[in-house]
C-alpha positions in Angstrom: 0.0 0.0 0.0 1.3 3.4 -0.9 1.6 5.8 2.0 -1.1 8.3 1.3 -2.9 11.2 3.1 -6.7 11.6 2.4 -9.4 14.2 3.2 -13.0 13.2 3.2 -16.2 14.2 4.9 -18.9 12.3 6.9 -22.2 13.3 8.5 -21.4 11.5 11.8 -18.3 10.4 13.7 -17.7 6.9 14.9 -19.8 6.2 18.0 -22.5 8.6 16.9 -25.9 7.2 15.8 -26.1 7.1 12.0 -22.4 6.6 11.4 -21.8 4.6 8.3 -18.5 4.2 6.4 -20.4 3.6 3.2 -21.6 7.2 3.2 -18.3 9.1 3.5 -17.4 11.4 0.7 -13.9 11.6 -0.7 -12.4 15.1 -1.2 -8.7 15.0 -1.7 -5.6 12.8 -1.4 -1.8 13.0 -1.9 0.8 10.2 -1.9 4.0 10.1 0.1 3.3 13.2 2.3 0.6 15.2 4.0 0.0 18.5 2.0 0.1 21.7 4.1 -3.5 22.6 3.0 -4.8 19.4 4.5 -3.3 20.3 7.9 -4.5 23.9 7.7 -8.1 22.9 7.0 -8.2 20.5 9.9 -7.0 23.5 11.9 -7.6 24.3 15.6 -10.9 22.6 16.3 -9.6 19.1 15.6 -10.1 16.0 17.6 -8.6 12.5 17.4 -11.2 9.8 16.6 -11.3 6.1 15.8 -11.7 5.0 12.2 -13.1 1.4 11.7 -11.7 0.7 8.2 -8.4 0.0 10.0 -8.8 -3.1 12.2 -6.7 -1.6 15.1 -8.4 1.7 14.6 -11.9 0.5 15.4 -11.7 1.5 19.1 -8.6 3.6 19.1 -8.2 7.2 17.9 -6.2 7.2 14.7 -7.5 10.0 12.4 -8.2 13.7 13.0 -11.7 15.3 12.6 -12.8 18.9 12.6 -16.1 20.7 11.8 -16.6 21.3 8.1 -17.7 24.8 8.8 -14.3 25.6 10.3 -12.6 24.2 7.2 -14.8 26.2 4.9 -14.0 29.4 6.8 -10.3 28.6 6.7 -10.3 28.1 2.9 -12.1 31.4 2.4 -9.6 33.2 4.5 -6.7 31.5 2.7 -8.1 32.3 -0.7 -8.2 36.0 0.2 -4.4 35.8 0.9 -3.4 33.7 -2.1 -1.9 35.2 -5.3 -4.2 35.8 -8.2 -4.6 32.7 -10.4 -2.2 32.7 -13.2 -4.2 30.7 -15.7 -7.6 29.1 -16.3 -6.4 25.8 -14.8 -5.6 27.5 -11.5 -9.0 29.2 -11.5 -10.8 25.9 -12.1 -8.7 24.1 -9.4 -9.5 26.7 -6.7 -13.2 26.7 -7.7 -13.1 22.9 -7.5 -11.8 23.0 -3.9 -14.4 25.5 -2.9 -17.2 23.4 -4.4 -16.0 20.2 -2.8 -15.8 21.8 0.7 -19.2 23.5 0.2 -20.8 20.2 -0.8 -19.1 18.2 2.0 -20.8 16.7 5.1 -20.7 18.0 8.6 -17.3 16.6 9.6 -13.9 16.8 7.8 -11.6 13.9 8.4 -7.8 13.8 7.8 -6.5 10.3 7.5 -2.7 10.0 7.7 -2.6 6.5 9.2 -0.2 5.2 6.5 2.1 8.2 7.0 2.7 7.7 10.7 5.4 5.0 10.9 4.1 3.2 13.9 1.2 0.8 14.8 -2.1 2.2 15.8 -2.7 2.1 19.6 1.0 2.5 20.5 2.5 5.4 22.4 4.6 6.2 19.3 1.5 6.4 17.1 -0.3 8.6 19.6 2.7 10.9 19.7 2.8 11.1 15.9 -0.9 11.9 15.7 -0.5 14.6 18.4 2.4 16.2 16.6 0.2 16.4 13.4 -2.6 18.0 15.4 -0.1 20.5 16.9 1.1 21.4 13.4 -2.5 21.9 12.2 -3.2 24.2 15.1 0.0 26.2 14.4 -1.0 26.7 10.7 -4.5 27.8 11.7 -3.0 30.4 14.1 -0.7 31.6 11.2 -3.8 32.0 9.0 -5.6 34.0 11.7 -2.6 36.3 12.0 -2.4 36.7 8.2 1.3 35.4 8.4 2.1 35.1 4.7 5.7 33.9 5.4 4.4 30.9 7.3 1.8 30.2 4.6 4.1 30.9 1.6 4.0 27.3 0.1 0.3 27.7 -0.2 -0.1 31.2 -1.4 1.5 30.8 -4.8 1.0 27.0 -5.3 -0.6 25.7 -8.4 -3.2 22.9 -8.7 -2.1 19.4 -7.5 1.1 20.7 -5.9 2.7 19.0 -2.9 1.3 21.9 -0.7 -2.2 21.7 -2.1 -2.7 18.0 -2.9 -4.9 16.3 -5.4 -8.6 17.4 -5.1 -11.4 15.5 -6.8 -14.9 14.2 -6.0 -13.5 10.8 -7.0 -10.5 10.8 -4.6 -10.6 7.6 -2.7 -11.5 8.0 0.9 -11.1 4.3 1.8 -7.3 4.1 1.5 -7.3 0.5 2.8 -9.4 -0.6 -0.2 -7.7 0.9 -3.2 -7.7 -2.0 -5.7 -8.1 -3.0 -9.3 -11.7 -2.5 -10.6 -13.4 -3.7 -13.8 -11.9 -1.5 -16.5 -15.1 -1.6 -18.6 -16.9 0.2 -15.7 -14.5 3.1 -15.5 -15.3 5.9 -18.0 -11.9 7.5 -18.1 -10.5 4.2 -19.5 -12.8 4.0 -22.4 -11.0 4.3 -25.7 -7.7 3.4 -24.1 -5.8 0.2 -24.2 -5.3 -1.1 -20.6 -2.0 -2.9 -20.6 -2.0 -4.2 -17.0 -2.8 -3.4 -13.4 0.4 -2.2 -11.6 -0.1 -3.3 -8.0 2.9 -1.5 -6.6 1.8 1.8 -8.1 -2.0 1.1 -7.6 -2.5 2.2 -11.2 -3.6 1.0 -14.6 -0.8 1.1 -17.2 -2.5 2.3 -20.4 -1.7 3.2 -24.0 -3.2 5.9 -26.2 -5.7 4.8 -28.8 -4.0 5.1 -32.2 -0.7 5.7 -30.5 0.2 2.3 -28.9 3.7 3.5 -28.0 2.5 6.4 -25.8 2.1 5.2 -22.2 0.3 6.5 -19.1 -0.6 5.6 -15.5 -4.0 6.3 -14.0 -5.5 5.3 -10.6 -8.8 3.4 -10.3 -10.5 6.7 -9.2 -9.3 8.6 -12.2 -6.2 10.5 -11.0 -3.6 10.6 -13.8 -0.1 10.0 -12.3 1.5 9.9 -15.7 -0.8 11.7 -18.2 -0.8 10.6 -21.8 -0.2 14.2 -22.8 3.4 13.9 -21.6 4.1 11.6 -24.6 6.0 8.9 -22.6 7.3 5.9 -24.5 9.0 4.3 -21.6 7.3 4.0 -18.2 8.7 1.6 -15.7 6.8 1.3 -12.3 8.7 -1.8 -11.2 10.4 0.3 -8.5 7.1 1.9 -7.3 7.4 0.1 -4.0 10.5 2.3 -3.4 8.6 5.4 -4.4 9.9 6.0 -7.9 8.9 5.6 -11.6 11.4 5.9 -14.4 10.4 7.2 -17.8 11.5 8.4 -21.2 9.7 10.7 -23.7 9.1 10.3 -27.4 11.4 13.1 -28.4 14.3 11.6 -26.3 13.7 7.9 -26.1 17.3 7.1 -25.0 17.2 9.6 -22.1 15.6 8.5 -18.8 14.2 10.5 -15.9 12.5 9.8 -12.6 9.1 10.8 -11.2 7.6 10.1 -7.8 4.3 8.4 -7.2 2.4 11.6 -7.5 3.8 12.1 -11.0 6.2 14.9 -9.9 9.4 14.8 -12.0 12.3 14.8 -9.6 15.1 14.0 -12.2 14.8 15.3 -15.7 15.6 12.8 -18.5 19.3 12.4 -19.2 21.2 10.0 -21.5 21.7 6.5 -20.1 19.9 4.0 -18.1 18.6 4.4 -14.5 18.4 1.7 -11.8 16.6 2.5 -8.5 18.5 1.2 -5.5 16.0 1.7 -2.7 14.0 4.7 -1.7 17.0 7.1 -1.6 19.5 6.1 -4.3 19.7 5.8 -8.0 22.4 4.2 -10.2 23.0 6.0 -13.5 24.8 4.1 -16.3 25.8 6.4 -19.1 26.9 5.0 -22.5 30.6 5.3 -23.0 30.9 7.2 -19.7 31.4 6.7 -16.0 28.6 5.2 -13.9 27.3 7.3 -11.1 25.4 6.9 -7.8 22.8 9.7 -7.3 20.7 10.7 -4.3 16.9 10.9 -4.6 15.0 13.1 -4.8 17.5 15.9 -5.5 19.7 13.9 -7.9 23.0 14.9 -6.2 26.0 12.9 -7.4 27.4 10.9 -4.5 29.9 8.4 -6.0 31.5 8.1 -9.4 32.7 4.9 -11.1 30.6 2.4 -9.2 29.3 -0.9 -10.5 27.0 -3.8 -9.4 25.1 -2.1 -6.6 22.7 -4.4 -4.7 20.7 -4.6 -1.5 22.1 -6.7 1.3 20.1 -8.8 3.8 21.4 -6.5 6.6 19.8 -3.4 5.1 23.0 -1.9 3.7 24.0 -1.7 0.0 27.0 -3.5 -1.5 28.9 -1.8 -4.4 31.9 -2.7 -6.5 34.5 -0.4 -8.0 36.4 -1.6 -11.0 40.2 -1.4 -10.6 41.1 -2.0 -14.3 42.9 -5.2 -13.3 41.6 -8.8 -13.2 38.0 -9.2 -12.1 39.0 -10.8 -8.8 41.0 -7.6 -8.0 37.8 -5.4 -8.2 37.1 -4.0 -4.7 33.9 -3.9 -2.7 32.5 -1.4 -0.3 29.3 -0.8 1.6 26.9 2.2 1.7 23.9 2.8 4.0 20.4 3.4 2.6 21.0 7.1 2.1 24.3 6.6 0.2 26.7 7.4 3.1 29.9 5.4 3.1 30.0 2.6 5.7 32.9 0.5 4.5 35.3 2.0 1.9 35.9 0.0 -1.3 39.1 -1.8 -0.2 38.0 -5.4 0.1 37.4 -8.4 -2.1 34.1 -9.0 -0.1 32.2 -7.6 2.8 29.8 -10.0 4.5 26.6 -8.9 6.4 26.8 -7.0 9.7 25.5 -8.6 12.8 22.2 -7.3 14.2 23.6 -6.3 17.6 27.4 -6.1 17.5 27.5 -4.6 14.0 30.6 -6.4 13.0 31.2 -7.8 9.5 33.8 -10.2 8.0 35.8 -8.8 5.1 38.4 -10.4 2.8 41.4 -9.3 0.8 43.5 -11.1 -1.8 47.0 -11.3 -0.3 49.9 -13.3 -1.8 47.6 -15.3 -4.1 45.0 -16.3 -1.5 42.0 -14.7 0.2 42.4 -13.9 3.9 39.8 -12.6 6.3 39.4 -9.8 8.9 36.7 -7.9 10.8 35.3 -4.3 10.3 32.7 -2.4 12.3 29.8 -0.4 11.0 31.9 2.8 11.0 34.3 1.2 8.5 37.1 0.7 11.1 39.2 -2.3 10.5 39.1 -4.3 13.8 41.1 -7.3 12.8 43.4 -7.2 9.8 42.9 -9.6 6.9 45.3 -12.2 8.1 43.0 -15.1 8.9 42.4 -18.2 6.8 38.8 -18.5 8.1 36.5 -16.7 10.5 33.5 -18.6 11.9 30.1 -17.7 10.4 26.9 -19.5 9.4 27.1 -18.9 5.6 29.5 -17.2 3.2 27.5 -14.0 3.6 26.7 -14.1 7.3 28.1 -12.0 10.2 30.7 -13.7 12.5 29.3 -16.2 14.9 29.6 -15.2 18.6 30.4 -17.7 21.3 30.6 -16.0 24.7 31.3 -12.7 22.9 34.3 -14.3 21.1 34.8 -15.3 17.5 36.5 -18.4 16.3 39.2 -17.9 13.7 42.0 -19.8 12.0 45.1 -17.7 11.3 47.1 -17.7 8.1 49.4 -20.5 9.5 46.3 -22.7 10.1 46.3 -22.3 13.9 43.0 -21.9 15.9 42.3 -18.9 18.0 39.5 -16.7 19.4 39.1 -13.0 18.6 37.5 -10.4 20.9 34.9 -8.0 19.7 37.5 -5.4 19.1 39.5 -7.8 16.8 42.2 -8.7 19.3 43.4 -12.3 19.8 42.2 -13.7 23.1 45.3 -15.9 23.3 48.4 -16.7 21.2 47.5 -19.3 18.5 49.5 -22.5 19.1 47.4 -25.5 17.8 45.5 -26.3 14.6 41.8 -27.3 14.8 41.2 -31.0 15.1 38.5 -31.1 12.4 38.0 -29.2 9.1 34.3 -28.5 9.9 34.2 -25.3 12.0 30.9 -26.5 13.6 32.9 -29.4 15.0 36.2 -27.6 15.7 34.5 -25.1 18.0 31.8 -25.8 20.6 29.8 -23.5 22.9 32.7 -23.1 25.4 35.7 -25.0 24.1 37.7 -25.9 21.0 39.0 -29.2 19.6 42.6 -28.8 18.7 45.6 -30.9 17.8 48.8 -31.3 19.9 51.4 -33.9 18.9 49.0 -35.9 16.8 46.4 -36.1 19.5 42.9 -34.4 19.7 42.4 -32.2 22.8 39.7 -29.9 24.1 40.9 -26.3 24.9 39.0 -23.5 26.5 38.6 -20.0 25.1 41.7 -18.7 27.0 44.0 -21.2 25.2 44.3 -23.6 28.1 44.3 -27.3 27.2 41.6 -29.3 29.0 41.4 -33.0 28.1 43.1 -35.3 25.7 40.7 -37.6 23.7 42.3 -39.8 21.1 44.5 -39.7 18.0 43.4 -37.2 15.4 42.5 -40.0 13.0 40.3 -41.8 15.5 38.7 -38.5 16.6 37.8 -37.6 13.0 36.4 -41.0 12.3 34.2 -40.9 15.4 32.9 -37.4 14.5 32.2 -38.5 10.9 30.2 -41.5 12.1 28.2 -39.3 14.5 27.5 -36.7 11.7 26.5 -39.4 9.3 24.0 -40.9 11.7 22.6 -37.5 12.6 22.1 -36.7 8.9 20.5 -40.0 8.2 23.3 -41.2 6.0 23.9 -44.4 7.8 22.6 -47.5 6.0 19.1 -48.2 7.2 16.1 -49.7 5.5 13.7 -46.9 4.5 10.4 -47.1 6.3 7.6 -47.5 3.8 4.8 -45.1 4.5 1.3 -45.4 3.1 -0.2 -42.7 1.0 -3.7 -41.9 -0.3 -5.3 -40.2 -3.2 -7.9 -37.4 -2.8 -10.7 -39.9 -3.6 -9.5 -42.3 -0.9 -9.3 -39.6 1.7 -12.7 -38.2 0.8 -14.3 -41.7 0.9 -13.1 -42.2 4.5 -13.5 -38.6 5.7 -15.3 -38.3 9.1 -16.2 -34.6 9.4 -16.7 -34.8 13.2 -13.3 -36.3 13.7 -11.6 -33.9 11.3 -13.3 -30.9 13.0 -11.8 -32.1 16.3 -8.4 -32.3 14.8 -8.7 -28.9 13.2 -9.9 -27.4 16.5 -6.5 -28.4 18.0 -4.8 -26.2 15.4 -7.2 -23.3 15.8 -7.2 -22.9 19.6 -10.5 -24.6 20.1 -12.5 -22.3 17.7 -15.2 -24.8 16.6 -16.7 -22.5 13.9 -13.3 -21.8 12.4 -12.4 -25.5 12.6 -15.6 -26.4 10.7 -14.7 -23.9 8.0 -11.1 -25.3 7.9 -12.5 -28.8 7.3 -14.9 -27.5 4.6 -12.1 -25.7 2.8 -9.8 -28.7 3.0 -12.3 -31.2 1.7 -13.5 -28.8 -1.1 -9.9 -28.4 -2.3 -9.4 -32.2 -2.2 -12.5 -32.7 -4.3 -10.9 -30.4 -7.0 -7.4 -31.8 -6.7 -5.5 -33.9 -9.2 -6.9 -37.4 -8.8 -3.4 -38.9 -9.1 -2.0 -36.8 -6.2 -1.1 -38.8 -3.1 -0.8 -37.7 0.6 1.1 -39.6 3.2 -0.3 -41.0 6.4 -1.2 -44.2 8.2 -4.9 -43.7 7.5 -6.8 -41.4 5.2 -7.8 -39.3 8.2 -4.2 -39.1 9.3 -3.2 -37.9 5.8 -5.8 -35.3 6.1 -4.4 -34.0 9.4 -1.4 -32.4 7.6 -3.8 -30.9 5.0 -5.8 -29.4 7.8 -2.7 -27.7 9.1 -2.0 -26.4 5.6 -5.5 -24.8 5.4 -5.2 -23.4 8.9 -1.8 -21.9 8.1 -2.0 -20.6 4.6 -5.8 -19.8 4.3 -6.8 -18.9 7.9 -3.5 -17.3 9.1 -2.9 -19.7 12.0 0.4 -21.1 11.0 3.3 -20.7 8.6 6.1 -22.5 6.7 9.6 -21.3 7.4 12.8 -22.4 5.9 15.4 -23.8 8.3 17.6 -20.7 7.7 14.9 -18.1 7.8 16.2 -16.6 11.1 15.3 -13.0 10.0 11.7 -14.0 9.8 11.5 -14.8 13.5 11.1 -11.1 14.6 8.4 -10.7 12.0 6.5 -13.9 13.1 3.2 -12.0 13.5 3.2 -11.3 9.8 3.2 -15.0 9.3 1.0 -16.2 12.1 -1.7 -13.7 12.7 -2.5 -14.2 16.4 -3.1 -11.4 18.9 -0.6 -13.1 21.4 2.2 -12.6 18.9 1.5 -8.9 18.0 4.0 -7.5 20.6 6.6 -10.3 20.2 10.2 -9.1 19.9 13.3 -11.1 19.9 15.0 -8.9 22.5 17.7 -11.3 23.5 18.9 -12.1 20.0 22.6 -12.5 19.6 24.8 -12.6 16.5 25.0 -16.2 15.3 21.7 -17.2 16.8 19.9 -19.8 14.6 16.3 -21.0 14.2 16.5 -23.0 17.4 17.1 -19.9 19.5 14.5 -18.0 17.6 11.8 -20.6 18.0 12.7 -20.9 21.7 12.1 -17.1 22.0 8.7 -17.4 20.4 7.8 -20.3 22.7 8.8 -18.3 25.8 6.7 -15.3 24.6 3.7 -17.6 24.1 3.9 -19.4 27.5 2.3 -16.7 29.6 -0.7 -16.8 27.2 -1.1 -20.5 27.8 -0.1 -21.2 24.3 2.5 -23.6 22.8 4.4 -23.3 19.6 4.3 -26.5 17.5 6.1 -27.9 14.5 3.9 -30.3 12.6 6.8 -32.3 11.2 10.2 -32.3 12.9 13.3 -33.5 11.3 12.7 -31.7 8.0 14.6 -28.8 6.5 11.3 -26.8 6.7 9.4 -25.8 9.9 5.6 -26.3 9.7 4.7 -24.0 12.5 1.5 -23.4 14.4 0.2 -22.5 17.8 -2.0 -24.7 20.1 -3.4 -24.1 23.5 -1.3 -25.5 26.3 -4.3 -27.7 27.3 -4.4 -29.2 23.8 -0.6 -29.9 23.4 -0.8 -33.6 24.4 -3.8 -34.3 22.2 -2.1 -32.5 19.3 1.0 -34.6 19.7 -0.9 -37.8 19.9 -3.0 -37.0 16.8 0.2 -35.9 14.8 2.0 -39.1 15.7 -1.0 -41.1 14.5 -0.6 -39.3 11.2 2.9 -40.7 10.9 4.3 -37.1 11.5 7.1 -36.2 13.9 5.6 -33.4 15.9 7.7 -31.0 18.1 6.0 -29.1 20.9 8.2 -26.2 22.2 
């Protein structure tokens, strides 16, 4: 959803008799910001009220309301101060605003929910709404004083400017419901070729009749973001979720420019191609010339000669600078989202920064091989690139922390631990006893080699216990790993499976509803709906599809979980390495008990096991248990059950030949 401010009118406020969201009247809107005029019209007599189109706003103040009579008086007073209209379009625009306000209902509503970057019913949201109200009151006071300097952006503004906003009787008042409509029912689309619905821009992409190369963008309520009159032959809204649209005109098809989601041109067309790198940055590639990183929206040149910019998982931006030598000698650096330098381009690679310690692993090619070091988020080199390896989960991950120390192997192949400031915790003397770092270093000790024997050693470099020869130690570890990974030779257990027809023939709705109720915290009505959806989908399924389980009802249990998870929002599938999705678990499992979950104790290097434990600990006071339908897989099939249902869930899942895990 595009962050948008809207003005609309209503005869009654929520809580008053006669209030009905179907009778509100749209007046104006503006994307990305709240126009000054919107704030001025809300003025001094404003109050915060609930607004039911937002789920969390049904009982909580989230929009501002003021008497329409006050808004009308403010507009008349402002009109008296404004410069004379310069053209017919300005006259029509001002008359249109006057007519819309005069024809409005008793209350004027300003909706800026999407522009306050906090959840409704939080102290931060309340503070944001109060700040908006204070700004509206200050503008109203300036109008009463006739303070032209304070009101300057309004006094000379043209129609549909950032200070005035877009005004129309068709402006959408229900911002939560802007969606594609039937093109045949929209008069402003008649005679045009509708190419597609662009979800990120909430617009139709259209072409002019008789001029198929001329492109435009128009909203489902008739606002032209990119009018056909501009003669655009290139119009790319694929970066609209970052707030930008690139374009080229018929007279300069090889020159590209940038407009925002209101259609305001922020960068005039110039030769070359443009690549949006997030909300604040643009990569410009000029034919036969240097590439350039520009800042948006002002287009300022930030960095010359950059290549291969890309977003990183840690929120920063990786870039490469060509050195003119072999490809592997090209150097990498890191920028923040605004284009500020974080790590200068001096390294062969820069891995992700940790979430708390903000340390990243870097590498440099030295004497024909890559060696690794550590940098912090200020770009300071903590540990020089003199290590053969530094422990991390993947080749792009931050360093793994163990008791706030980092395992490393130096250039001579000796094991050591590094402190968070990059210093060695002890002088390296012994090589690791195994080539797998997950085996070489444990939670509070290392396995190292001394005189051909495997020893344990603590994180201060003190040898603890001798185990066996290195060969025997490696053989024992390999056997343990093979068994844990299921690689040891065992006869596979044959499991039964059933087709949709076989499952439907044996389906006992009462039994299935009992099973579904376990996955839906005892909600009988929702469980019945879950069963109906599951059986309806089975009836339409490929007749040759097969589902595993000891019985048809057991096979159906996993399908019930799938319906509860992916249709009803009561569960989710997470990959074994999707650690960054743990803090956002409420976006995957839509339960009230998870709305305020935060992984406060997360440490760098924590994996899914620690994340799931944090979720389980959060759910425990709510008398809920986190469950994984099918343990031992690379995928977590997660859900939530009531604590009182945990035993029954586990028994039912085991009967379905699943391997349930209850946290």
